[in-house]
Structures are given as structure tokens and as C-alpha cells.
C-alpha positions in Angstrom: 63.0 85.5 109.2 61.0 88.7 109.9 59.4 90.5 107.0 61.5 93.6 107.6 64.7 91.5 107.4 63.6 90.0 104.1 62.9 93.4 102.7 66.3 94.7 103.9 68.1 91.7 102.3 66.2 92.4 99.0 67.2 96.0 99.2 70.8 95.2 99.8 70.7 92.7 96.9 69.2 95.2 94.6 71.8 97.9 95.5 74.6 95.4 95.0 73.3 94.1 91.6 72.5 97.6 90.2 75.7 99.3 91.5 77.8 98.9 88.4 74.9 99.4 85.9 74.0 102.7 87.6 77.7 103.8 87.5 77.8 103.0 83.8 74.6 104.9 83.3 76.0 107.9 85.2 79.1 107.9 83.1 77.0 107.9 79.9 75.0 110.8 81.3 78.2 112.6 82.1 79.6 112.1 78.6 76.4 113.2 77.0 75.9 116.2 79.2 79.6 117.3 78.9 79.4 117.0 75.1 76.2 119.0 74.9 77.4 121.8 77.1 81.0 122.2 76.0 80.2 121.8 72.2 77.0 123.9 72.6 75.1 121.4 70.5 72.1 122.4 68.4 69.4 120.7 66.4 69.8 116.9 65.9 73.0 116.4 68.0 71.4 118.1 71.0 68.2 116.0 70.5 70.3 112.9 70.7 72.1 113.9 73.9 68.7 114.9 75.4 67.3 111.5 74.6 70.3 109.8 76.2 70.1 111.9 79.4 66.3 111.5 79.7 66.7 107.7 79.3 69.3 107.7 82.1 67.0 109.9 84.2 64.3 107.3 83.8 66.7 104.6 85.0 67.5 106.7 88.1 63.8 107.2 88.8 63.1 103.5 88.5 66.0 102.8 90.8 64.8 105.3 93.4 61.2 103.9 93.3 62.4 100.3 93.6 64.7 101.1 96.6 61.8 103.0 98.2 59.5 100.0 97.7 62.0 97.5 99.1 63.0 99.6 102.1 62.0 98.0 105.4 61.0 101.3 106.9 59.9 103.5 104.0 59.3 106.6 106.0 62.8 106.6 107.6 64.4 105.6 104.2 62.5 108.5 102.5 63.8 111.0 105.0 67.4 109.7 104.7 67.4 110.0 100.9 65.8 113.4 100.3 68.8 114.3 98.2 68.1 111.4 95.9 64.5 112.5 95.6 65.6 116.1 94.8 68.1 114.9 92.2 65.5 113.0 90.2 62.6 115.4 90.8 64.0 118.8 90.2 65.2 119.8 86.8 67.5 122.4 88.4 69.4 119.5 90.1 69.6 117.4 87.0 73.5 117.6 86.8 73.7 116.4 90.4 72.7 113.0 89.3 76.2 112.7 88.1 77.3 112.3 91.7 76.3 108.7 91.2 79.8 108.4 89.5 81.4 108.9 93.0 80.2 105.4 93.7 82.8 104.3 91.1 85.5 105.7 93.4 84.0 103.8 96.3 84.0 100.5 94.4 87.6 100.9 93.2 89.0 101.8 96.6 87.1 99.0 98.3 88.5 96.5 95.9 92.0 98.0 96.2 91.9 97.2 100.0 93.5 100.6 100.9 93.8 101.8 104.5 90.9 103.8 106.0 92.7 107.2 105.5 93.6 106.3 102.0 90.0 105.4 101.2 88.8 108.7 102.7 91.3 110.7 100.7 90.4 109.0 97.4 86.7 109.4 98.0 87.0 113.0 99.0 89.4 113.9 96.2 87.3 112.1 93.6 84.2 113.7 94.9 85.8 117.2 94.8 87.1 116.7 91.3 83.7 115.4 90.1 81.7 118.3 91.7 84.1 120.8 90.3 83.7 119.4 86.8 79.9 119.1 87.0 79.5 122.6 88.5 81.6 124.1 85.7 79.3 122.4 83.2 76.1 123.5 85.0 77.2 127.1 85.4 78.3 127.3 81.8 75.0 126.0 80.6 73.2 128.6 82.7 75.4 131.6 82.0 76.7 131.2 78.5 73.9 133.1 76.7 73.0 135.5 79.5 73.7 139.3 78.8 76.4 140.7 81.1 77.8 137.4 82.2 81.5 136.8 82.5 81.4 133.1 82.1 81.1 132.3 78.5 83.6 129.5 77.8 84.3 126.1 79.5 87.8 127.2 80.6 86.3 130.2 82.3 83.7 128.0 83.9 86.3 125.5 85.1 88.5 128.3 86.5 85.5 129.7 88.3 84.6 126.3 89.8 88.2 125.8 91.0 88.3 129.2 92.6 84.9 128.7 94.2 85.4 125.2 95.6 88.7 126.2 97.2 87.0 129.3 98.7 89.6 131.5 97.2 87.1 133.8 95.5 89.1 136.1 93.3 85.9 137.7 92.0 87.0 138.0 88.4 84.2 135.6 87.3 80.8 135.3 88.9 77.4 133.9 87.8 74.5 136.4 87.3 71.6 134.0 86.8 69.6 132.4 89.6 70.5 128.9 88.5 74.2 129.8 88.3 74.1 131.3 91.8 72.4 128.2 93.1 75.1 126.1 91.6 77.7 128.4 93.2 76.1 128.0 96.6 76.0 124.3 96.4 79.6 124.2 95.2 80.7 126.4 98.1 79.0 124.1 100.6 80.4 121.0 98.9 83.8 122.6 98.6 84.1 123.5 102.3 83.0 120.0 103.3 85.3 118.1 100.9 88.4 120.3 101.3 87.9 120.1 105.0 87.8 116.3 104.9 90.9 116.2 102.8 92.8 118.6 105.0 91.8 116.9 108.2 92.7 113.4 106.8 96.1 114.6 105.6 96.8 116.3 109.0 95.7 113.1 110.8 98.0 111.0 108.6 101.0 113.3 109.3 100.3 113.2 113.1 99.9 109.4 113.1 103.0 108.9 111.0 105.1 111.1 113.4 103.6 109.2 116.4 104.5 105.8 114.8 108.0 107.0 114.1 108.3 108.3 117.7 107.0 105.1 119.1 109.5 103.1 116.9 112.4 105.3 118.1 111.3 104.9 121.7 111.1 101.1 121.3 114.5 101.0 119.7 116.0 103.1 122.5 114.4 100.8 125.2 115.8 97.8 123.4 119.3 99.3 123.3 119.1 100.2 127.0 117.9 96.6 127.8 120.7 95.2 125.8 123.3 97.4 127.5 121.9 96.4 130.9 122.2 92.8 130.0 125.8 93.2 128.8 126.7 95.1 132.0 125.2 92.3 134.1 127.1 89.7 132.1 130.3 91.6 132.5 129.7 92.0 136.2 129.1 88.3 136.5 132.3 87.5 134.6 134.3 89.8 136.8 132.9 88.1 139.9 133.7 84.7 138.5 137.3 85.7 137.8 137.8 87.1 141.2 136.4 84.0 142.9 138.6 81.7 140.8 141.9 83.7 141.3 144.5 81.5 143.2 145.4 82.6 146.7 149.1 83.6 147.0 151.2 83.6 150.2 151.1 87.3 150.4 147.4 87.2 150.3 147.4 84.5 153.1 149.6 86.7 155.3 147.1 89.5 154.9 148.9 91.3 152.0 151.8 93.7 152.1 149.9 96.1 154.3 148.9 93.5 156.9 150.1 93.9 160.5 151.6 91.0 162.4 150.7 90.3 166.0 153.1 91.7 168.7 
């Protein structure tokens, strides 16, 4: 076996073995981060959550470095995973590491054996819900203590995130900090993408369902026509048999009542 194939197998094995542990780590990170932001923790409690999140951050960094080391083509793998690098390297994108939780949706729908459209809908809807929640936490953390901001509570932040991801844009709430606006931009891009996927998948499902029903109705109609043709053919055959088996009377032998006799 080629060396690149061995490395690819090792990478696949590593990703399969660490999938659930990383999902659990992301859930722990999500719980700690949500608690810290929503409760606006101070002193000891905040220190505890920071230690937990930093520990999870280290886990993600180790995972990234191991996957990079095991990749058969490191340069190509590096270019294909720039988002992973940004998520572990930039403090601004720290909340985006929570997107690892989306893998939980992928695992659950894969084990459920749903149809392709069902898997896409679950993945997109789960991703949209997670991004909305994470963005509301991130923007609240950035905006809460800023003078002149309109986002000061978690319900406000969640409402703003829902309005933003659906591209409604009422304008009643808006971030004023650079970090908040960056989160808003990322949420807009993610919202357009995920909502578009959900809408397109739903439309495709409706069209395919109507096509299947139309095909079933057409097949049923063809079956009914075929059955009717068969019955007509059988009836015609029965009539022919009755005519051929009818006894010949004297009147028929003489040519019938309308027959003419020779002069």
C-alpha cells in the first residue's frame, strides 16, 4: 500500500475515533459559553468557564494539528480547511468552534437512515438553529456593555439573530461594535446559504412528490385502460364463439325471410 494511502487511512481512522469526543467537547464548550454570556458571570464563576473553554480550545487545536500531520497532501488539506484554522487561531472566531456540534446532527441523521432530502433538511435546519444561537451569544457578549447599543439582553440578541438570519432586517436592533458587526456579516452569509438550502430542498421535495403522484395516477390509468381493452377483447371473442355455435335453422338455409328464389 502506498504511503499516501496509509496516511489517508490513518486520517480517516482518527476522524472516526474522535468524532464523538469532539462533539461532546463542543457541547461542553457551548454550555460553558452560554452560561458565561447569559448569566454575565463575574469573578470565580467566570474563571471556571474560561478554564473549561480554554481546555476545549486546546483539544480542538490538537485535533487540527493531528489531522494536518496525518493528511496525505498537507498543502491541499490546509487550503481546504482554512475555516478550521481561523476558528482555532482567531479569538474573534472563538464562538464558531461551536459549529463542531453540527457534526452531531450529521451523526444522528446518518444513523437514522433518512432519505437524502431528509438528511439535507435536518443538517441545514440544525445548522441554522445552532448558528442563530451562537450568533446571539456572540453579539450579546460584544454589545452588552457598549454605550449606545440596543442589544443588552439575551432575548434581544436572540430576536436580532432571528431577524438577521432570515434577512428580514426590521432595524429595531443593530450592533454598533466591530465584533458585533462582524458576527452580523457572518450570520447574514450563513443565513442566506442555509435558508436557501432549506427552501430549495423543500421545493424539490414538493415537486418530486407531485411528480410521483402524477406518475402513479398515470400508471393506474394505463392499467385501467389495459384491463378494459382485455375485457373488450374477451367479450368480442365470446360473441364470436356464440355466433359460430348458433344452430342453423331452415329459414337461414333458405337465405332468410328476405332471400329471393330463383325464377
